[in-house]
N, C-alpha and C positions, 0 to 999 in steps of 0.2 A: 851689448854683445861684444865680447873680446875674443882673443885668440883661442881657437879650439886646440885640443891635445889629441895625439894620435899614436897608437901602438899597433904593431903587426908582427907576425911570426909565422915561420914555415915548419915548425916542428911536427913530427908525426903523432905522438901521443897528445891527446887534446889538453890534458892538464899541464904539460910542459909548455905547449903553445900559449895557453891562457896565462900562465904565470909570467912568461916572457913579455906578453902584451901588458900585463899589469905593472911590471917593473918599469916599462917605458912610460906608461901613463903617470905613474906616481912620481917619477923623476921630473916630468914636465910640469905636473901640478905643483910640486914643491918649489920649482923654479919660477912659477908664474907670479906676477905681481898680485897684490891683495885686491879683493873685490871680485874675483872670479867665482862663478858657480857653474856646475856642469850637470844640470838635471836631465838632459837628454843624451842617451847613448845610441850610436849607430853601430850595428854589428853585422859584418859580412864574413862568411866563411865558405871555403870550397866544399864540394860534396864528399871529399875524403873524410870530413868531420861530420857528415850529415847524421850519422847514427848517434852522435853525442851532442846534438844541438841543444837538447833540453838541459843536459849537464853543464854545457858551456854557459848558457844563459843564466842558469841558477848560480853558477860559480861567480860570474861577473856581478850579478845582483848582490850576492853576499859580500863580496870583496869591495864593492863600490856602492855603499849604502846611500851616498849623496845623489846617485843617479836614480831618478824616480821612474823614468819611462825609457823603453827600448824599442828600436825599430831596425829592421834589416832583412837579410835574405841569405839563402844558400845558392851558390852559383857553380857553374863549371869552372869559372876562374874569377878571381878578384884582383884588385890592385890597391896599392897604398904607397904613397911617398916614393914614387919612382921605381917600385918593385911590382912585378906581375907574378901571380901564383897561378900558373897554367898547369892543369892536370897534375897537381901536387897538393899536399896539405897546405892550408893557409887560413889564418884567422886575423882579422883586423877590426879595431874598435876606434871610433872617434867620439870624443865627448864634446858636446856642443854647449857653449856658454849662452844659452837661451833661457830667459826667465819662463817659468811654466805658463804664464798667461799669453805667451807669444807663439805657442804651438799646441797642436792636439794630435796625438797618435790615433789612427783609425784602422779599422779592420772590418771583416764581415759581421762581427758581433757588435761593433761600435762604429757604424759607417760614417763616412764624411758627410755631414749634414748639408742640405742645400742652402747656400749663401750664408746663413747664420744659424749657429747651433742653439740648443735650448738654454745653454749657459751664457749666451750672448757672444760667443766667440765667432769671429768672422775670418774666413780664410782668403788670403790674397793669392796664394799659390800652394802647391802641394807636391811633395816627393811621393811617387806612386810605384808600388811593386804589384805586378799583375801576372796572373797565370795565362800563358799563351794558348791554352786549350779553351779559354772562355769564348763563347759564341759572340759574334759581332763586336770584335775588339775595337775597331775604329770608332764605332758608335758609342761604345762604353767610355772610351777615352774622351771623346767629345762631351759626353754627359758629365764626366768627372770635372772637366775643365769648366763647364758651365756652373759648377758649384762653387767656384772661386771668383772673387771680384776681378782678378786679372785675366780670367779665362785662360790661365796658363798652368799646366802641370808638367812635371819632368820626372824621369825615372826609366824603368825598363821592364821587359817581360822576364820573369824569373823562371829559369829552366835548368835542370841538371839531371844527373843520373838518379837522383833521389826524388825527382818530380819537381813541383813548384813549392818549395818550403819557404815560408815567410815568417818573420818575427815581428810581432806587434804587441808589446806588453805595456799597457797603459795603467797608470795609477788612478786614473779617473773613471775607467770603464766599470759599469755595473755588471760584473761578471757572474753574479749568483745565478745558478741554474743554467748557465750557458755552456757547460761542458768543460772537459779537461783541457782542450786546446786553448780556450779563452783564458782559463786560469793560469796555464803555463806560458801563454804568449806565443805559441808556435802553431802555425796553420799550414795545412796542405791545400794549396790552391786559393782561388778567390782574389781579392784585392786588398791591399793594406798600404800603410805609409804614414806620413806625418804632414799635417797641414800647417802652414805658416801664416802668421798674422800680417796685416798691412805694414807694420813698422819693422818687419824683418827685411832688411835690404839685400837684394841679390842682383848679380849681373850674370846673364845666361847667354850661351851661344851653342849652336849646332855646327859640327864640322863634318863635311862629307868625306867619304872614303873612295869616291869614284870620280872619273872625268868623262865628259861627254865626247862621243866619237862620231855623232851624226848631227846634222842641222836640226834646229828647232822646227817642229811640225805641229799641226793642230789636228786633234781627233775630230773628224767630221761625220763619221758613222760608226756606231758601236752598239752592241747588244750584250749586256752582261759582261762576261770576261772576254768576249770576242770583239776585237777592234777590226772593223771592216774597211775603213777608209781614213787616210791621212791627207790633209790638204785637198780633199775632193777626189783622190785617186785611190785605187786598191792598196790597202795597207802593205801587203806583202811586196808588191811591186816597188813601192816607195822605199821600203827597207832594203831590198836587194840593190836598188840604185844607190842609196846612200852609203852602203857598205861595199860597193863595188863587186857584188856577187853575181851580177847578171851573166848568164851563159855557163855558170858552173853547175856541176851535177849536184843532186840533192844531198848526197853524203857530205860534200864539202860545205854546202850551205848550212846544213844542220850543225856541223862541227863548229862553224863560225858563230852561229846564233847561240850555241851553248855558252859561249864566252862573253855574252853581253847581257845587260840588264836594262830594264825600262825605267827611265826617269820621267815622272809626270808631274804636272802642276794643275791644281784645280782650276776650272774655268773661271774667268772673271764674271761678275754678275751680268754684264753685257759684253759678249765676245766681239771684239772688233773684227771687221771684215778682213783687215790686213794686220795680223798680229805684229807688234813691235819686234824687230830683230828676227822675224821669221826667215828661215832658210840659212841662218848662220849657226855655226857650232858655238855654244856658250863657252866663254873663257873659264867660267867658274859656276858650279851649281850652287844656288842659294838655298836658304833654309826652307823655302817653299816647295822644293823638289823632293818628292817621295820616290824611293827606289824600290822596284818590285821585279820579281822574276818573270822572264818570258818563258811560258811553259808549253807552248805548242804553236803549230801553224797549220793552215788549211790551204793546200795548193789549189784545190778545186775552186774554192770561193775567194782565193787570194786574201785570206784573213789571217790574223795573228791572235793568239790566246795569251792573256796576261793573268798573273796570279790574283789580281784584284780587279773588280769591275771598274772600268774607266768611263766617265761621263763624256758625252759629246761636248766639244769645246775645250777639253783638257789640252794643255801643252804636252808635247811628247818629244823625247830625245833618247836615243840609245846611248848607254854608257858602259864603262868597264872599270873594274877595280884597278887602281894605279897607285903604287907605293909612293912615288914622289909627290903626286897630287895630294895624297892623304897627309904626308909629312908637312907639306907647305901649308895646307889648310889648317892643320892643328896649330902650327906656329902662328898663323894669321889670327885665329880666335883668341889665342893667348895675348897677342899684341892688342887686339881690340878691347879685351877686358882691362888691360893696364891703362889704355887710353881713356876708357870710360871712367875709371876710378881717378885718373889724373885731372879730370875736368873740374872737380870741386875741391882740390887741395892746393896748398902752396907749391909752387914750381920746384922748390928744393926738396920736397918730400918724395919718398919712393911710394908709388901706388901699392907696392907689395904690402906695405904697412897697413893698408886698409882692408886686406884680405884676412878675415877671421879663419876661414877654412873653405874647402870646396868638395863637391861631390861630382864624380865623373863616371858616366855610364857609357860603355863602349860595346860595340857589336862583338858577338862571339867569333866572328870571322876576321877581327882586327887583332890588335895586340902585337906582341913580339913576332909571332909566326907570320903575320902579314907585313909588318914593318921591317923585317929582315934580320932581327937578332933578339935574344931574350931581353925583355923589359923595355924594348925600344920605344913603344908608344908612350908608356908612362914616364920614361926618361925625357922624351920630347916635351911632354906636358910640364914636367918639372923645369925644363929649360925655358919654356914659355912663361910660366907663372913665377918662378923662383921658389924659395924655400917656404912653401905654404902647405899646411896640413891638407892632404887630398886623399879621399877614400872613395871606393866605388866597386863596381862589379861589371862583368861581361854578360850581356843580355841576349836573348833570342829576338829582340826587337827593342828599339829605343823610343822613349816617349818624350816629346817636347811640344810646347804650345798646346794644341788640342789634337795632335797627330801622332800616328805610329810610323816610325822611321825604320830604315834598314841600312846596314853598313855605315852607320854614322857614329859619332861620339857626341854626347850631350854633357856640357860642362856648366855647372852652376856654382858660382862663387858667392859666399856669404860676406857681406860688407860689414866691417866692424863699425860699431857706433862711434860717432865723432865726438866722443867725450870720455 
């Protein structure tokens, strides 16, 4: 696996955008050293081009015959190489130097097999595109992760004004009799993606876009979406105290609660009687924290209602979106990736040389509009990683490990083979 190649364009007419992308790809392919092959193509486009997704895919297939398989999605926004295409036309393609035996494209008609496929392929991890309207999404993501050796998947929920359009065109799929969508490689809804073999090296990180504003608590009574007690006291009373809202009228309380989110952590197998660091505001939210909306309160029962059922024993903190925290955390994960790659190379080498390419999936609520200026998030990512081919999209929920996240960015860097 060597350096990937990347092209992107913001032209309105789909053919002009595709041809501009092709020109960039061909220039990089011509300049690449010998020994490259690019059998896997990743294609992301904004919904301004959704009506022409079939034509775009067919055009790229015809112009890039060396690419055997395609995977991707249509989003509200996409990103590539320091540029964000928000609410505007955008097309981006990354060609991956991955030998065909090191990956498998999957979809609803050619599902990701459990642990080992019929042809002997074993998945270590997988890039996943999923429809946000699918029932029991957290359980589905968990089940997909269990189909990989690493119990790790990454990606996002695909949503746009065109629905959940996904691209999964496999040269291996037995598509006879499986319908037009399978033959053309474009699907509305379901789950699709590309599974990666154990010898495909990746370094992955999750960056949070929020900061904690209340101390760490423990859920001690809950029923479904209703959280009834925190640290043994009525949940609403604890929250009002933590936010300094005691004595205010309900209008002021509701206005403040609309500006906060719930960060929660799954309970440990055995919940300690006195959780570590309980009562302190976390300095930084880790990858184990899942952010969900606070959707209601019950003054009579002194309870709170969360968008996702929380189990008894879960950790709890209220948090809020914060630009500087998001910027700092994005730079942090970039530094961690570089440090991880530097561990096994000569001290004089640049870890950037080990990065073949990267995929970055961010929340629809992030990007330039949240970070303060156009392209700000992807430019920060470029600052953190260097001149590395990076492609991705903005999602209605981010996937990493075996969990569904919110307001985060999921970065996956492909490690070039050391030969």
